[in-house]
Structure formats: C-alpha cells, structure tokens
N, C-alpha and C positions, 0 to 999 in steps of 0.2 A: 367820408370814412377816414380815420387816421391810420397812417402807417404804424407798424408795430413799435418802432423806435422813436416816434415823434411824441412830444408831450402834448397835452391838450392845448388848443389855440389860446386859452386864457393865460397860459404860462409863458407865452412868447412875449419878448419885450416890446414896449411901445416907447415913443420918444416925444418930447415936447420942446427940447432945445437941441441945437446942433451937437452939443457935447455928448448927448445920449444916442445920437444916430449910429455911431460905430457899433454899439452893443446890439442894435437891431440888425444891421447889415452882417455882422460877424457871428450872429447866433447860428449854431450848427445846422439847424433845420432850414433856416433861410439861405445860408450859404450853399447848401446842397442844391436847393432849387435854383438859385441864381446862376450857379456854375452850370447846372444842367441846361438851363435856358441858353446860356452863352455858347455851350458846346453844340447844342442842336441848331440854333439859329445861325451861329457863326459858321458851322460846317456847310449849311445850305448856301450862305452868302459866299463862302470861299469857293464852293463848287461852281456857282454862277459866275463869279468875277475873276478868279485867279487860277482855277484848276488847269485851264488850257495852257497858260503860261508855264506852269510847273511841269506839265506833261511834255511840253515842247523843249524843256531844258533851260528855260529862261529865268531860273531862280537867281535872285540878286539880293544884296542887303536891303535895297529899297522895297523889294517885293516882300521880304520877311517882315518889315515894318508894317506894310499894308495888311499882311495876314494877321499880325498881332492885333491891329486895330479892328480887323474884321470880327475878331472874337471879343475884344474889349468893349466895343459899342453895345452889343446886346447885353453884356454883363452890366454895364452902367445903366442902361434903360430898365433892365429888370430890377436893379437896386432902387432906381428912382420910383418905380411903381410900388415896390415894397415899402419904401419910406412914406409915400403918399398914403398907402393903406394902413400903415401901423402908427400914424401920427395920433398922439393922445388928444382927445377932445377936451376942450377947456370948459 
C-alpha cells in the first residue's frame, strides 16, 4: 500500500547509466527511505559500538568521525540496494 504523499511506483525514476543514478538516489521518496534506514540502523550500530565510550565521557574528534561513518555506511548500503532495484532493464 502506498503512503499518501508517495507517487505510484511507476513514477519513480530508473537508471541505465551512471549519469542518471543521482536522480534515483535524490528522488524525495527514495531519500526519505534511505535516510530512515541510515538513522535506524546507524543508531543500533552506534548503541552497540560507541555509546559506552560517549557515556564514559570519552568523546573525541576520532570518535565523531566513527559515529559519522556509523550512519554513513547504512545510508550507502541502502542506496546501493535502491540502485540495484531501480536499474532499467535493457
């Protein structure tokens, strides 16, 4: 079932060359989902891997980079899956 603000699946962009890939990744419906995945999975990973360090007061610039990567990796993986699924068939 579609959410109220989402267009039908047929209206979402597909890609066949890398020049078209940004339009797929930056499509508002896709971006909402990939950011949601990154926040959900990233928060779980942050809690498992770095929360104890932050709570103990060990925050450092290095830790901030690791936290950023903790959220960036699931965002990239989600976008990779999106691109695999939205590739135009030849």
